[in-house]
Z-matrix of the N, CA and C atoms (Angstrom, degrees):
N
C 1 1.447
C 2 1.531 1 110.62
N 3 1.340 2 116.29 1 -41.21
C 4 1.461 3 119.49 2 179.49
C 5 1.524 4 110.97 3 -64.01
N 6 1.320 5 116.28 4 -39.60
C 7 1.465 6 119.32 5 179.46
C 8 1.520 7 111.18 6 -64.87
N 9 1.324 8 116.35 7 -37.86
C 10 1.457 9 120.22 8 178.19
C 11 1.530 10 110.53 9 -64.30
N 12 1.330 11 116.98 10 -44.66
C 13 1.463 12 120.31 11 178.51
C 14 1.529 13 111.68 12 -64.38
N 15 1.325 14 116.25 13 -38.27
C 16 1.464 15 120.12 14 177.36
C 17 1.523 16 110.25 15 -64.54
N 18 1.316 17 117.31 16 -44.13
C 19 1.458 18 120.66 17 179.94
C 20 1.523 19 111.33 18 -63.27
N 21 1.330 20 116.99 19 -41.56
C 22 1.463 21 120.44 20 179.26
C 23 1.523 22 110.57 21 -66.01
N 24 1.328 23 117.50 22 -43.52
C 25 1.465 24 119.72 23 -178.74
C 26 1.525 25 111.28 24 -66.95
N 27 1.337 26 117.97 25 -35.66
C 28 1.460 27 120.05 26 176.63
C 29 1.527 28 111.19 27 -68.91
N 30 1.323 29 116.64 28 -37.27
C 31 1.462 30 119.99 29 178.62
C 32 1.525 31 110.80 30 -66.37
N 33 1.311 32 116.89 31 -37.62
C 34 1.468 33 120.61 32 178.97
C 35 1.524 34 110.75 33 -73.60
N 36 1.322 35 117.50 34 -35.97
C 37 1.461 36 121.38 35 -177.04
C 38 1.525 37 112.59 36 -80.59
N 39 1.307 38 118.42 37 -15.82
C 40 1.459 39 120.84 38 -177.52
C 41 1.527 40 112.83 39 -58.56
N 42 1.332 41 120.62 40 -43.00
C 43 1.470 42 118.75 41 178.26
C 44 1.523 43 112.97 42 -63.78
N 45 1.318 44 118.75 43 -21.81
C 46 1.462 45 121.40 44 -179.78
C 47 1.522 46 111.66 45 -72.88
N 48 1.319 47 117.65 46 -12.45
C 49 1.460 48 121.56 47 -179.21
C 50 1.522 49 111.06 48 -87.89
N 51 1.331 50 117.70 49 31.43
C 52 1.458 51 122.19 50 -179.83
C 53 1.521 52 110.35 51 -72.71
N 54 1.328 53 115.83 52 169.60
C 55 1.456 54 120.53 53 179.88
C 56 1.525 55 110.37 54 -73.40
N 57 1.323 56 117.69 55 150.22
C 58 1.470 57 120.01 56 179.83
C 59 1.529 58 110.89 57 -68.47
N 60 1.324 59 117.92 58 159.07
C 61 1.465 60 120.40 59 179.99
C 62 1.524 61 111.56 60 -67.22
N 63 1.313 62 115.87 61 153.48
C 64 1.463 63 120.28 62 -179.35
C 65 1.526 64 111.71 63 -97.21
N 66 1.329 65 117.86 64 -10.44
C 67 1.461 66 120.98 65 178.47
C 68 1.524 67 109.08 66 -121.79
N 69 1.323 68 115.59 67 158.51
C 70 1.452 69 121.39 68 178.00
C 71 1.525 70 109.23 69 -109.04
N 72 1.308 71 115.77 70 145.21
C 73 1.455 72 120.75 71 -179.69
C 74 1.525 73 109.76 72 -75.85
N 75 1.294 74 116.05 73 129.92
C 76 1.457 75 121.61 74 174.92
C 77 1.520 76 106.92 75 -112.80
N 78 1.321 77 115.48 76 121.57
C 79 1.459 78 120.74 77 -174.52
C 80 1.519 79 108.78 78 -95.20
N 81 1.340 80 116.24 79 121.63
C 82 1.460 81 121.00 80 -179.06
C 83 1.522 82 112.94 81 -106.49
N 84 1.321 83 118.04 82 -21.50
C 85 1.462 84 119.66 83 -167.87
C 86 1.518 85 114.68 84 -97.76
N 87 1.282 86 119.95 85 -0.47
C 88 1.459 87 119.42 86 178.65
C 89 1.529 88 109.80 87 -140.07
N 90 1.318 89 117.35 88 154.21
C 91 1.461 90 119.89 89 -178.18
C 92 1.526 91 111.99 90 -70.06
N 93 1.292 92 114.50 91 161.17
C 94 1.451 93 121.07 92 -177.15
C 95 1.520 94 111.54 93 -72.83
N 96 1.293 95 115.44 94 149.23
C 97 1.453 96 122.24 95 172.07
C 98 1.511 97 108.28 96 -125.18
N 99 1.311 98 116.79 97 -161.74
C 100 1.455 99 119.45 98 -176.79
C 101 1.520 100 111.49 99 -67.95
N 102 1.349 101 117.20 100 -47.60
C 103 1.453 102 120.44 101 -177.89
C 104 1.531 103 112.09 102 -120.49
N 105 1.323 104 118.76 103 8.41
C 106 1.456 105 119.67 104 -167.20
C 107 1.515 106 115.04 105 -93.61
N 108 1.291 107 121.00 106 -14.14
C 109 1.452 108 119.50 107 -173.71
C 110 1.516 109 110.60 108 -154.10
N 111 1.326 110 113.83 109 163.13
C 112 1.458 111 119.12 110 174.07
C 113 1.528 112 111.41 111 -102.12
N 114 1.332 113 116.70 112 9.32
C 115 1.452 114 121.37 113 175.51
C 116 1.522 115 109.84 114 -95.79
N 117 1.314 116 118.27 115 150.31
C 118 1.459 117 118.95 116 175.86
C 119 1.524 118 110.98 117 -68.37
N 120 1.307 119 115.94 118 152.27
C 121 1.463 120 120.73 119 179.60
C 122 1.522 121 109.84 120 -71.09
N 123 1.326 122 117.36 121 149.80
C 124 1.466 123 119.53 122 175.57
C 125 1.526 124 110.68 123 -65.40
N 126 1.297 125 115.90 124 163.59
C 127 1.460 126 121.14 125 -177.91
C 128 1.526 127 110.80 126 -56.50
N 129 1.328 128 116.59 127 124.95
C 130 1.454 129 121.91 128 179.74
C 131 1.514 130 113.68 129 78.75
N 132 1.301 131 118.30 130 5.48
C 133 1.455 132 120.79 131 -176.40
C 134 1.509 133 114.51 132 -102.08
N 135 1.309 134 117.03 133 7.04
C 136 1.455 135 119.67 134 -179.41
C 137 1.521 136 109.15 135 -79.54
N 138 1.304 137 115.35 136 108.78
C 139 1.452 138 120.54 137 -178.46
C 140 1.511 139 111.31 138 -115.64
N 141 1.324 140 117.63 139 8.62
C 142 1.460 141 120.18 140 -174.39
C 143 1.529 142 112.27 141 -64.21
N 144 1.304 143 118.77 142 -38.89
C 145 1.459 144 119.38 143 -176.61
C 146 1.521 145 110.88 144 -71.65
N 147 1.334 146 117.19 145 -36.34
C 148 1.458 147 120.47 146 177.53
C 149 1.526 148 109.95 147 -64.46
N 150 1.325 149 117.06 148 -42.84
C 151 1.460 150 120.41 149 177.75
C 152 1.526 151 111.30 150 -64.63
N 153 1.337 152 115.92 151 -39.89
C 154 1.456 153 119.04 152 179.11
C 155 1.524 154 110.51 153 -65.30
N 156 1.320 155 117.70 154 -40.63
C 157 1.463 156 120.75 155 178.08
C 158 1.520 157 111.25 156 -63.57
N 159 1.323 158 117.08 157 -40.67
C 160 1.463 159 120.01 158 177.63
C 161 1.523 160 110.18 159 -63.72
N 162 1.320 161 117.28 160 -42.91
C 163 1.461 162 120.95 161 178.58
C 164 1.512 163 112.54 162 -62.77
N 165 1.315 164 116.93 163 -42.17
C 166 1.466 165 120.40 164 178.25
C 167 1.526 166 110.09 165 -65.20
N 168 1.336 167 117.09 166 -41.13
C 169 1.464 168 120.27 167 179.03
C 170 1.524 169 111.14 168 -62.74
N 171 1.321 170 116.86 169 -42.51
C 172 1.465 171 120.28 170 178.70
C 173 1.527 172 109.98 171 -64.54
N 174 1.331 173 116.98 172 -41.90
C 175 1.463 174 120.70 173 177.79
C 176 1.519 175 112.42 174 -62.47
N 177 1.329 176 116.96 175 -43.90
C 178 1.465 177 120.34 176 178.74
C 179 1.521 178 111.62 177 -64.89
N 180 1.321 179 117.23 178 -42.06
C 181 1.458 180 120.98 179 177.97
C 182 1.528 181 110.87 180 -62.10
N 183 1.318 182 116.31 181 -43.51
C 184 1.463 183 120.18 182 178.62
C 185 1.520 184 110.94 183 -63.01
N 186 1.323 185 117.32 184 -43.93
C 187 1.462 186 120.95 185 178.40
C 188 1.515 187 112.05 186 -62.77
N 189 1.324 188 116.97 187 -41.54
C 190 1.464 189 120.61 188 179.65
C 191 1.522 190 110.67 189 -64.61
N 192 1.348 191 116.69 190 -44.98
C 193 1.465 192 119.61 191 178.94
C 194 1.530 193 111.36 192 -63.94
N 195 1.313 194 117.81 193 -38.62
C 196 1.456 195 121.24 194 178.58
C 197 1.525 196 111.03 195 -65.44
N 198 1.327 197 117.35 196 -44.16
C 199 1.465 198 120.54 197 178.80
C 200 1.522 199 110.78 198 -62.99
N 201 1.334 200 117.14 199 -41.81
C 202 1.463 201 121.01 200 178.75
C 203 1.529 202 111.52 201 -63.19
N 204 1.332 203 116.60 202 -41.09
C 205 1.464 204 121.08 203 179.46
C 206 1.523 205 111.09 204 -66.16
N 207 1.315 206 117.19 205 -40.75
C 208 1.470 207 120.77 206 178.83
C 209 1.523 208 110.41 207 -65.19
N 210 1.336 209 117.29 208 -43.60
C 211 1.468 210 119.89 209 178.59
C 212 1.527 211 110.93 210 -61.55
N 213 1.329 212 116.65 211 -41.21
C 214 1.458 213 120.67 212 -179.99
C 215 1.530 214 110.62 213 -65.65
N 216 1.325 215 116.90 214 -42.22
C 217 1.466 216 120.42 215 179.29
C 218 1.526 217 110.94 216 -65.26
N 219 1.314 218 117.37 217 -40.08
C 220 1.472 219 120.14 218 177.79
C 221 1.527 220 111.58 219 -65.38
N 222 1.338 221 116.36 220 -38.62
C 223 1.462 222 119.42 221 178.64
C 224 1.526 223 111.09 222 -66.12
N 225 1.342 224 116.87 223 -40.80
C 226 1.466 225 119.78 224 177.81
C 227 1.522 226 110.97 225 -64.93
N 228 1.310 227 117.80 226 -40.17
C 229 1.460 228 121.14 227 179.26
C 230 1.534 229 110.46 228 -65.14
N 231 1.329 230 116.73 229 -40.53
C 232 1.461 231 120.24 230 178.97
C 233 1.527 232 110.57 231 -66.57
N 234 1.324 233 117.00 232 -37.57
C 235 1.465 234 120.33 233 179.03
C 236 1.528 235 110.61 234 -66.76
N 237 1.328 236 116.58 235 -40.21
C 238 1.474 237 119.59 236 177.85
C 239 1.518 238 111.14 237 -66.36
N 240 1.311 239 117.36 238 -37.35
C 241 1.463 240 120.63 239 -179.75
C 242 1.523 241 111.63 240 -68.77
N 243 1.331 242 116.40 241 -25.15
C 244 1.467 243 120.36 242 -178.78
C 245 1.526 244 112.03 243 -81.54
N 246 1.331 245 118.24 244 -13.75
C 247 1.459 246 120.35 245 179.37
C 248 1.529 247 110.61 246 -68.60
N 249 1.335 248 117.40 247 140.97
C 250 1.462 249 119.36 248 -179.20
C 251 1.524 250 112.80 249 -65.53
N 252 1.320 251 119.15 250 -32.51
C 253 1.459 252 121.32 251 -178.97
C 254 1.514 253 111.85 252 -70.59
N 255 1.315 254 116.88 253 -23.85
C 256 1.448 255 120.51 254 -178.22
C 257 1.519 256 112.57 255 -80.64
N 258 1.304 257 116.47 256 -19.21
C 259 1.471 258 119.76 257 -178.02
C 260 1.511 259 109.76 258 -78.64
N 261 1.278 260 114.48 259 139.89
C 262 1.462 261 119.58 260 175.54
C 263 1.518 262 108.20 261 -102.19
N 264 1.287 263 114.09 262 134.56
C 265 1.465 264 117.50 263 -179.10
C 266 1.522 265 108.81 264 -89.58
N 267 1.303 266 115.41 265 134.71
C 268 1.457 267 119.38 266 178.65
C 269 1.529 268 109.54 267 -81.67
N 270 1.318 269 118.01 268 143.94
C 271 1.466 270 120.35 269 -177.09
C 272 1.522 271 114.12 270 -68.88
């Protein structure tokens, strides 16, 4: 069954191994963004730094919450291990 799924996935993925495009898309109808165009942004339209700051803030908040959760889980595990009922006595 695994071989069949592998064969099917390779057959489906084979067309994706095409050659890369030889031309680049040039966007004329919309203003520039951080990664969206090779044209300069219109006056006052540069929002890339604000978006980057928001992304960094979200990343830092996520990291802080994750670290806090891990510390709390480790403290709970240590407290459970310290309970006398949780200890197993060796024969």
